[in-house]
Steps between C-alpha positions, in 0.01 A plus 500: 500500500262792549398631154374826651852608600784616279843336507648742752205459734514122478871510578438725800222272623727196476769682699252596770363147526843340510611736777188439709497123444856495633486762775137507617394137539224375728764469773588869469131593502446316827821629654388856424162432664668402824774766499476798733601733214446457125777379271676799342790322327276346233333835438833676453604232250170530312552876477871486421518202264158519331407866544153427636492805730583759236273404210255785560753754626638766261865466399595827671420334832683175431219304336435354156280780374168316507416148382139427603468171312819369661381624841189284460723205413689557824175503699390181324821310573510621861141381540594163354775465761279621789760768557418715800769764464459875457414518128134595552564748780823655377469497121132481413374726778774730631725551195208548261337748738821703519537505121136602455534780755759678284693595816860521376653546846328193648581300188870586525492414869332158476489353151873420443508287815175329404621429146822342629318286755690654791193661658132412520189711543127464535187709452218509754173603338156546649238231443193673360333231291131490425425177684679576829539786744799726437798441724595783737692765311826623653501877534787726398556833672736776389700632796778756527749211465325339203234234447409241764264204454290331769255207536526149349566353158357148469597199285827647375685250281854449638427779744703341777816462294514765222782752519279788383136558592265703280151566638184658367362752748231766518585870484276808463573482125389136476692173498878526464801266501775532759840340551557423868845539649454199731457672836162506669406173328412173672490199267270216603519184287155368406377146468405449136299255294798452268802412716738559208420873497577705809278789612503739791313780672683830531417699813599861435551748784580837347745326269715755311427478127602649167229586247524311171384695197232761564272534799172330407652302209455148644167431329650583160808284563305204634246513217788460252663234720189284544506327158873428531438328833200306366698374200795396717264302723335342195843401366593354837181294494587371152840383621356335810232321299757376248710350781194341662396339170851372431529336843150352475558350155834353607337347807218355288760324286662323795214438747338161434158369592349170390824424322493813281637853518217727611584728209360234268152535649265710290369705794855602599588584140197726472583689819863551395386618157260751655779638718721545194224674302452751782873557518534555125231767508652683795851481357390631159327790674811592697716481186254731323509741794879518472465617141228750591723654767760563229282587201182639660174489311281359778363596839774351720294542817210299360731233357689467828180462701367228270827310501550524873156352565537223242861401577468493879169312489654251258802452726281438804294237317817335374656497848185336637513239223868444577417407859222262397693327224795443732273309735608463863848646455350818354337582835820481703730776619795324339366549146510838321139476383368688802749782436362545149146490639575773754697711253215476249237605753710792624547624143123527469504769771819690420455791263121496532257217560304338218186685603680836492658432163175376347333820616775704338466296179123554499547877544723519193284276283171669594652845458613407149149381412348816640 
């Protein structure tokens, strides 16, 4: 039992875990990896039966009216199950961006379908981190027939399969968000480090688009969105690390060497204990962030950056330990350890690298001291 959750949250977490343990087993994970198109039936059930898609969507658009702590629980349980469906792209990125834009017309057009699980969406943003060169920025041009967007959008999560595409593009007023109507878009699936999470490049050739919010508003929207994304990724890392620890401890109980379970060896005990300590710290931080999102009182951006760095680094170390403590089987394709390892490493890059986030943390801390 998690003492940092209330009764309703614990009940919701149990429901999520039971559903995923039954409907998203290792067999389903691998089947989805090999499928030409992602599984949509499980996503529709998650949205319809457990309401995962509508937690952050206002009630007037078919959602639950906002439940940030529960949304982090969803991300955590999906991470535990190595779920590769459209939660991150559709809910965390696209739906939150639409809500933050304040565009009532776009919200009425897209959010009810997203909340019900019937449609998916994604948001293509421009990489402009401090430790890498910015990705090419698509350009939007206002014509007599409306906006058109050209150029490429790289590393778009679920970009090959999402029903609705939202892109960040440059205009004379600055960066703006646009909803594409689907024409003039070539979707090229990308090879990714994490095979459980699909990405694509969007090649845009004067693609007709509808402005979301105000012209030049993208920077404002994305600045508010950034901590929500970082916290969702941190929660996902917590769930993945918890699953990795559970599987490693269970294996250590049954694998025997020299006539004893390897879990009885002091060196193995110490490594498992260190993994659990890291997990407890990351999980407590994510629980605290859920309360801050509701109650306020802290700099959410700073908190999200710190947690994203700590939780994803912790997950990666735990996934590496999982492989080593499983011995030979841990290095094989047949075992799930390598999927956790790749998911953990990919989470370190999504939503800002560790170097970028540490720089942002330093800016805040040094500014406060100044």
